C-alpha positions in Angstrom: 45.8 -55.3 36.1 47.8 -54.5 33.1 46.9 -51.2 31.3 47.2 -51.2 27.5 46.4 -48.2 25.3 46.9 -48.3 21.5 46.1 -45.5 19.0 44.1 -43.6 21.7 42.9 -40.2 20.6 40.5 -37.8 22.3 39.1 -34.4 21.2 37.4 -31.9 23.4 34.5 -29.9 21.9 34.6 -31.8 18.6 33.1 -30.1 15.6 33.0 -26.7 17.3 35.1 -23.6 17.1 36.7 -24.7 20.4 37.8 -28.1 19.1 41.0 -29.2 20.9 42.9 -32.5 20.2 44.0 -33.5 23.7 45.3 -37.0 22.8 46.8 -37.9 19.4 47.4 -41.6 18.7 48.7 -42.5 22.2 50.1 -45.9 22.7 51.2 -46.8 26.2 51.4 -50.0 28.4 51.6 -49.9 32.2 52.5 -53.3 33.7 50.8 -54.7 36.7 52.8 -53.9 39.9 54.4 -50.8 38.6 54.7 -47.5 40.5 54.4 -45.5 37.3 54.9 -41.8 36.6 53.3 -39.5 34.0 54.8 -36.1 33.3 54.3 -33.3 30.9 53.6 -29.6 30.9 50.1 -28.1 31.2 48.0 -29.1 28.2 50.2 -32.1 27.2 47.4 -34.6 27.6 48.5 -36.4 30.7 45.4 -35.7 32.8 43.1 -36.5 29.9 44.8 -39.8 29.5 44.4 -40.9 33.1 40.8 -39.9 33.2 40.2 -42.6 30.5 41.5 -45.3 32.8 38.3 -45.5 35.0 35.9 -44.3 32.4 35.5 -40.7 33.5 36.2 -39.9 29.9 34.7 -42.5 27.6 35.5 -43.4 24.0 32.6 -43.0 21.5 32.6 -46.7 20.8 31.6 -47.3 24.5 28.4 -45.3 24.1 25.1 -47.0 23.6 24.2 -45.0 20.5 27.6 -45.4 18.8 27.7 -46.6 15.2 31.1 -47.0 13.6 31.7 -44.8 10.6 32.6 -46.4 7.3 35.8 -45.1 5.8 35.4 -43.0 2.6 36.0 -44.7 -0.7 39.8 -45.0 -1.4 40.6 -44.1 2.2 42.5 -46.6 4.4 40.7 -47.4 7.6 42.1 -45.9 10.8 44.0 -48.3 13.1 41.7 -49.7 15.8 41.8 -48.1 19.2 42.6 -50.4 22.1 42.1 -49.4 25.7 42.1 -52.2 28.3 42.5 -52.2 32.1 42.9 -55.8 33.1 39.9 -57.7 31.7 37.9 -54.5 31.1 37.7 -53.4 27.5 37.0 -49.6 27.7 36.1 -49.4 24.0 33.1 -51.8 24.4 29.7 -50.5 25.3 29.0 -53.7 27.2 31.8 -53.1 29.7 30.6 -52.8 33.3 31.9 -49.3 34.1 30.7 -49.5 37.7 32.9 -52.5 38.3 35.7 -50.8 36.5 35.5 -47.8 38.8 35.6 -50.0 41.8 38.8 -51.6 40.5 40.5 -48.3 39.4 40.6 -45.6 42.1 41.1 -42.0 41.0 42.4 -39.3 43.4 42.3 -35.8 42.0 44.5 -32.9 42.8 43.7 -31.4 46.2 41.2 -34.2 47.0 40.5 -32.7 50.4 38.4 -30.0 48.7 36.1 -32.8 47.5 35.0 -33.9 51.0 31.3 -33.3 51.4 29.6 -35.6 54.0 28.6 -34.7 57.6 30.9 -37.3 59.1 34.2 -38.9 58.2 32.6 -42.4 58.2 29.9 -41.3 55.7 32.4 -39.6 53.4 34.7 -42.7 53.2 31.8 -45.1 52.9 30.2 -43.1 50.0 32.2 -44.7 47.2 31.8 -48.2 48.5 28.1 -47.9 48.7 27.9 -46.3 45.2 30.1 -48.9 43.4 28.9 -52.1 45.2 26.8 -54.4 43.2 24.7 -55.3 46.3 23.6 -53.5 49.4 26.0 -53.7 52.3 25.1 -53.8 56.0 26.2 -51.1 58.4 28.6 -53.6 59.9 30.2 -54.4 56.5 30.5 -50.7 55.7 32.1 -49.9 59.1 34.6 -52.7 58.7 35.6 -51.5 55.3 35.9 -47.9 56.4 37.9 -48.8 59.5 40.4 -50.8 57.3 40.7 -47.9 54.8 41.3 -45.3 57.5 43.8 -47.4 59.4 45.9 -48.1 56.3 46.2 -44.3 55.7 47.2 -43.8 59.3 44.0 -42.6 60.9 42.0 -43.9 63.9 38.4 -45.0 63.0 37.0 -44.7 66.5 38.5 -41.3 67.0 37.4 -39.7 63.7 34.3 -41.6 62.4 31.7 -39.2 63.9 33.7 -36.0 63.3 33.0 -33.6 60.5 35.7 -33.9 57.9 35.9 -30.1 57.8 37.1 -30.1 61.4 40.3 -32.0 60.6 43.7 -30.7 59.8 44.8 -30.4 56.1 46.9 -33.6 56.3 44.1 -35.5 57.9 41.6 -34.3 55.2 43.8 -35.5 52.4 44.2 -38.9 54.0 40.4 -39.2 54.5 39.9 -38.3 50.9 42.4 -41.0 49.8 40.7 -43.5 52.2 37.4 -42.7 50.4 38.9 -43.9 47.1 40.8 -47.0 48.3 37.9 -48.2 50.5 36.8 -50.3 47.4 40.2 -52.0 47.4 41.1 -51.0 43.8 43.8 -52.9 42.0 44.9 -49.7 40.3 45.3 -46.4 42.1 45.7 -43.2 40.0 46.7 -39.9 41.6 46.9 -36.5 40.0 49.6 -34.4 41.8 49.3 -36.3 45.1 51.8 -34.1 46.9 50.5 -30.7 45.5 50.5 -27.9 48.1 52.4 -29.9 50.8 55.6 -28.8 52.5 58.7 -31.1 52.3 57.7 -33.1 55.3 54.1 -33.5 54.1 55.4 -34.6 50.7 57.6 -37.2 52.2 54.8 -38.6 54.4 52.3 -38.8 51.5 54.8 -40.6 49.3 55.6 -43.0 52.1 51.8 -43.6 52.4 51.6 -44.3 48.6 54.4 -46.9 48.8 52.6 -48.5 51.8 49.4 -48.7 49.7 51.4 -50.1 46.8 52.8 -52.9 49.0 49.6 -53.7 51.0 46.6 -52.5 49.1 46.8 -51.6 45.4 48.9 -53.6 43.0 49.6 -50.7 40.6 50.0 -47.0 41.4 50.1 -44.3 38.7 51.0 -40.7 39.6 50.7 -37.6 37.5 53.3 -35.1 38.6 55.3 -32.1 37.6 57.8 -32.7 40.3 60.8 -34.5 38.7 62.4 -35.2 42.1 59.1 -37.0 43.0 59.4 -39.1 39.8 63.1 -39.9 40.2 62.7 -41.0 43.9 59.6 -43.2 43.5 58.7 -44.4 40.0 59.8 -47.6 38.2 59.1 -45.9 34.9 57.7 -42.7 33.6 56.0 -41.6 30.4 56.6 -38.1 29.0 53.5 -36.5 27.4 53.9 -33.6 24.9 51.3 -32.0 22.7 48.9 -35.0 23.2 51.5 -37.6 22.3 53.8 -39.9 24.3 57.3 -38.6 23.8 59.1 -41.5 25.5 58.7 -44.1 28.3 61.8 -44.8 30.4 63.0 -45.6 33.9 64.1 -42.4 35.7 67.7 -43.5 35.6 67.6 -43.3 31.8 65.0 -40.6 31.4 66.9 -37.9 33.2 70.0 -38.3 31.1 68.0 -36.5 28.4 68.0 -33.2 30.3 68.2 -31.0 27.2 65.2 -32.7 25.5 63.1 -32.4 28.7 64.0 -28.7 29.0 62.9 -28.2 25.3 59.5 -29.8 26.3 59.1 -27.3 29.1 60.0 -29.7 31.9 62.5 -29.6 34.7 64.9 -32.3 35.9 65.6 -33.5 39.4 68.1 -31.6 41.6 70.4 -34.6 41.5 70.5 -34.4 37.6 71.4 -30.7 37.8 74.2 -31.5 40.3 75.5 -34.3 38.0 75.6 -31.8 35.1 77.5 -29.3 37.2 80.0 -31.9 38.3 80.4 -33.1 34.7 81.4 -29.6 33.7 84.3 -29.9 36.2 85.4 -33.3 34.8 83.6 -35.4 37.4 81.3 -38.2 36.1 78.7 -39.4 38.6 76.8 -42.4 37.3 73.7 -42.7 39.5 70.0 -43.4 39.3 69.2 -39.8 40.3 67.7 -40.7 43.7 69.2 -38.6 46.5 70.5 -41.7 48.3 72.3 -43.1 45.3 73.7 -39.7 44.3 75.1 -39.1 47.8 76.6 -42.6 47.9 78.3 -42.2 44.5 79.7 -38.8 45.4 81.1 -40.1 48.7 82.7 -43.0 46.8 84.2 -40.6 44.3 85.6 -38.4 47.1 87.2 -41.4 48.9 88.8 -42.6 45.7 89.9 -39.2 44.5 91.2 -37.3 47.6 92.5 -34.6 45.3 90.0 -32.8 42.9 90.3 -34.0 39.3 88.5 -35.7 36.5 87.2 -39.2 36.8 84.1 -41.4 37.0 82.1 -42.7 40.0 
């Protein structure tokens, strides 16, 4: 499912003293099959944008009582807003938003805090029952829940009757993710998926997301403030700033603009910082800013320059 947004704007608390423009004429395309990153400082609009993708935040034109406003005399009409996820037109009031939410899974930050059912089985099954167009049998629910738990690395028979609140922190997060992917969404959106985890936990959760990307969801979109996470995992990343899209680039190109990212209140990956330090010493390391590629290029440079000096790897 291709995601296309054009001229997307959104205002919180419109026509009140607390009016805040969260998105300002955002245009962004995410291709089917991407592992896409969205970055930006707090208040940049990134979370507001992704909440539009499954209709958690809806455009006025998608509301039943909406009537388009006529432009004032002599005023040029505003460009039409486009927001499409696959075949779903999110600007249209006739769109089946239940089907959309089945196709676009949303995992919020610290999803383990949103567990609520008495058993793991019931918690994971909730979304499937809620978004299905027809009633499912217990056997069909159990089959879907089993598959979702197994793909996130959990044993259905061992955990199905346990309270989710008895599980470890890592298990809770995996159960919460299973509860979203149980509908087999084509697009999976995650807000800070590795938040609060130690380095091992971060690596495990990103390995899980790549497995889901290969086997379960065609497109994965992550919102993250961790630039190492973006450089190691994403095909491209969009930088949000003050409600607008600053740029959309592959990490290899994006993190060459370290000064501009710093001006926007963002960090850069550790590998980019190391490349900058080496450059100050006359050593050019041309890498994609993943740890693996950085280490390989540094070793290549060391082998070809046994004595310290300027050069390019």
